[in-house]
C-alpha positions as CSV (number, residue, x, y, z in Angstrom):
1,M,114.8,-108.1,-47.4
2,K,111.9,-110.3,-46.5
3,N,114.2,-113.3,-46.1
4,R,116.7,-111.5,-44.0
5,K,116.8,-112.3,-40.3
6,Y,116.6,-109.4,-37.9
7,S,117.7,-109.7,-34.3
8,A,118.5,-106.1,-33.4
9,I,116.6,-102.9,-34.2
10,V,118.7,-99.8,-33.7
11,F,117.0,-96.4,-33.3
12,D,118.5,-92.9,-33.6
13,L,117.3,-90.6,-30.9
14,G,117.0,-87.0,-32.1
15,N,114.3,-86.3,-34.7
16,V,113.2,-90.0,-34.6
17,L,112.1,-90.5,-31.0
18,I,112.5,-87.0,-29.8
19,P,112.2,-84.1,-32.2
20,F,114.3,-81.1,-31.2
21,D,114.2,-77.4,-32.0
22,F,117.4,-75.5,-31.2
23,K,115.5,-72.2,-31.7
24,K,113.9,-72.7,-28.3
25,A,117.3,-72.1,-26.8
26,L,118.0,-69.1,-29.0
27,I,114.7,-67.5,-28.0
28,K,115.5,-67.8,-24.3
29,L,118.9,-66.2,-24.9
30,D,117.3,-63.3,-26.8
31,Q,115.0,-62.8,-23.8
32,V,118.1,-62.3,-21.6
33,E,119.4,-59.7,-24.1
34,N,118.3,-58.8,-27.5
35,G,120.6,-60.3,-30.2
36,L,122.2,-62.8,-27.8
37,G,120.6,-65.8,-29.5
38,D,121.9,-64.7,-32.9
39,R,125.4,-64.1,-31.6
40,F,125.4,-67.6,-30.0
41,N,124.0,-69.2,-33.1
42,N,126.4,-67.6,-35.5
43,F,129.4,-68.7,-33.4
44,F,127.9,-72.2,-33.1
45,K,127.6,-72.5,-36.8
46,A,131.0,-71.1,-37.6
47,N,132.6,-73.4,-35.0
48,Y,130.6,-76.6,-35.4
49,N,133.8,-78.6,-34.9
50,L,133.5,-77.7,-31.2
51,H,130.1,-79.2,-31.0
52,R,131.3,-82.3,-32.8
53,E,134.3,-82.7,-30.5
54,F,132.0,-82.3,-27.5
55,E,129.8,-85.1,-29.0
56,K,132.8,-87.3,-29.3
57,G,133.7,-86.7,-25.6
58,K,137.0,-85.0,-26.6
59,I,136.0,-81.8,-24.8
60,S,134.9,-81.9,-21.1
61,D,131.6,-80.5,-19.9
62,Q,133.4,-77.7,-18.0
63,D,135.6,-76.6,-21.0
64,F,132.6,-76.6,-23.3
65,I,130.4,-74.6,-20.9
66,K,133.2,-72.2,-20.2
67,R,133.6,-71.5,-23.9
68,M,129.9,-71.1,-24.5
69,L,129.5,-68.7,-21.5
70,T,132.2,-66.5,-23.0
71,I,130.2,-66.3,-26.2
72,V,127.1,-65.0,-24.3
73,D,129.3,-62.6,-22.3
74,H,128.4,-64.5,-19.0
75,K,124.9,-63.0,-19.1
76,I,123.7,-66.3,-17.7
77,D,125.3,-68.8,-15.2
78,E,126.4,-72.3,-15.9
79,S,123.2,-74.0,-14.7
80,T,121.0,-71.7,-16.8
81,F,123.1,-72.3,-19.9
82,C,122.8,-76.1,-19.5
83,K,119.0,-75.8,-19.1
84,Y,118.6,-73.5,-22.1
85,Y,121.0,-75.6,-24.2
86,A,119.2,-78.9,-23.4
87,D,115.5,-77.9,-23.1
88,I,114.9,-78.3,-26.9
89,F,113.2,-81.8,-27.1
90,S,109.7,-83.1,-27.5
91,L,108.3,-86.6,-27.8
92,N,107.4,-88.5,-31.0
93,E,104.7,-90.5,-29.3
94,D,103.8,-92.6,-32.3
95,V,107.3,-94.0,-32.8
96,I,107.8,-94.4,-29.0
97,S,104.7,-96.5,-28.9
98,L,106.4,-99.1,-31.1
99,L,109.2,-99.7,-28.7
100,P,107.5,-102.0,-26.2
101,V,105.9,-104.0,-29.0
102,L,109.2,-104.5,-30.9
103,K,111.0,-105.3,-27.7
104,K,109.0,-108.6,-27.5
105,N,110.7,-110.0,-30.5
106,Y,114.0,-108.0,-31.0
107,K,116.8,-106.6,-29.0
108,L,116.5,-102.8,-29.1
109,F,119.5,-100.4,-29.1
110,L,119.7,-96.6,-29.1
111,L,122.5,-95.1,-31.2
112,S,122.9,-91.3,-30.9
113,N,125.3,-88.5,-31.6
114,T,124.7,-86.6,-28.4
115,D,126.6,-85.0,-25.5
116,S,126.6,-85.1,-21.8
117,I,124.6,-81.9,-21.2
118,H,121.8,-82.9,-23.6
119,K,121.6,-86.2,-21.8
120,K,121.6,-84.9,-18.3
121,Y,119.5,-81.8,-18.7
122,G,117.4,-82.8,-21.7
123,W,116.4,-86.4,-22.5
124,E,117.7,-88.6,-19.7
125,K,114.4,-88.3,-17.9
126,Y,112.2,-90.0,-20.5
127,E,110.6,-93.3,-19.5
128,F,110.7,-94.8,-23.0
129,L,114.5,-95.3,-22.6
130,K,113.8,-98.4,-20.4
131,N,112.8,-100.3,-23.5
132,F,116.3,-100.3,-24.8
133,D,118.8,-103.1,-24.0
134,R,121.7,-100.7,-24.4
135,L,122.3,-97.0,-25.1
136,I,125.3,-96.3,-27.4
137,L,126.1,-92.7,-27.0
138,S,128.8,-90.9,-29.0
139,F,130.3,-89.0,-26.1
140,E,130.7,-92.2,-24.1
141,V,132.3,-94.2,-26.9
142,G,134.5,-91.5,-28.5
143,S,133.0,-91.8,-32.0
144,V,130.1,-90.3,-34.0
145,K,128.0,-91.5,-36.9
146,P,128.8,-92.2,-39.7
147,E,132.2,-93.4,-38.4
148,E,132.5,-97.2,-38.5
149,K,133.6,-97.5,-34.9
150,I,130.3,-96.4,-33.4
151,Y,128.3,-99.0,-35.4
152,R,130.8,-101.7,-34.4
153,T,130.3,-100.7,-30.8
154,V,126.6,-101.6,-31.2
155,E,127.6,-104.9,-32.7
156,K,129.8,-105.7,-29.7
157,A,126.9,-104.9,-27.4
158,S,124.3,-106.9,-29.3
159,G,126.5,-109.9,-30.1
160,F,124.7,-110.3,-33.5
161,S,126.2,-110.3,-37.0
162,S,126.1,-107.1,-39.1
163,Q,123.4,-108.5,-41.3
164,E,121.0,-109.0,-38.3
165,H,120.8,-105.2,-37.5
166,L,118.2,-102.8,-38.8
167,F,118.9,-99.1,-38.3
168,I,116.4,-96.2,-38.3
169,D,117.9,-92.7,-38.6
170,D,116.6,-89.4,-40.1
171,I,119.9,-88.5,-41.7
172,Q,120.7,-90.3,-44.9
173,E,124.5,-90.1,-44.4
174,Y,124.2,-92.0,-41.1
175,V,121.9,-94.6,-42.8
176,D,124.5,-95.1,-45.5
177,G,127.3,-95.4,-42.9
178,S,125.5,-98.4,-41.4
179,K,124.8,-100.0,-44.7
180,N,128.5,-99.8,-45.6
181,I,129.2,-102.3,-42.9
182,G,126.4,-104.7,-43.8
183,W,123.4,-103.4,-41.8
184,D,120.0,-102.9,-43.3
185,A,118.8,-99.3,-42.6
186,V,116.0,-96.9,-43.4
187,Q,115.7,-93.2,-43.4
188,F,113.1,-91.9,-41.0
189,V,110.8,-89.4,-42.6
190,N,107.6,-89.9,-40.8
191,Y,105.7,-92.5,-38.8
192,Q,103.7,-93.9,-41.7
193,K,106.8,-94.4,-43.8
194,L,108.5,-96.2,-40.9
195,L,105.5,-98.6,-40.6
196,N,105.7,-99.3,-44.3
197,D,109.5,-99.9,-44.0
198,L,108.9,-102.3,-41.1
199,K,106.2,-104.2,-42.9
200,E,108.3,-104.6,-46.0
201,R,110.8,-106.4,-43.9
202,N,108.2,-108.6,-42.1
203,I,109.2,-107.0,-38.8
204,S,106.8,-108.2,-36.1
205,F,104.9,-105.4,-34.3
């Protein structure tokens, strides 16, 4: 690894740069009506394919919202649902602080399984995004990790060979997906481990 040349560092978004807690949304639903959060959560878990299709951009915003509002018996309006659904993020300041330093020597890319509502109402406002050369978002490219297509989309954007990419993601399955096409990758567990992983690879920061 120490002799490997790295040109692009690719970051996952959720739980690497911005931890999220879906319970925040459920609590707000329960405040509207007792048990509404549980009802929504149970449906969401049982029909996770809908969420996945939404992340792939296969379902429109309006169709997804319409379906979700039905689950909560229209106790809230469209705008309120979007705010509840997306107001689940916080900032991992330690990891974010690495971005402007890494940017001096590497191209930075964001690779995320995400959807249009989370982007618009949740994380699009964050200033740290300006450090990335390109955002590769699942709902925009029609593919999710660990599918090969989404990693190849990053390569097309970077212009570098597979071997020149280092990927950082908290989900091992997605780490493995990138390794399968020749990337180097590490699982994000905490800031200190990430620093150690970068140092092992002689990444300049």
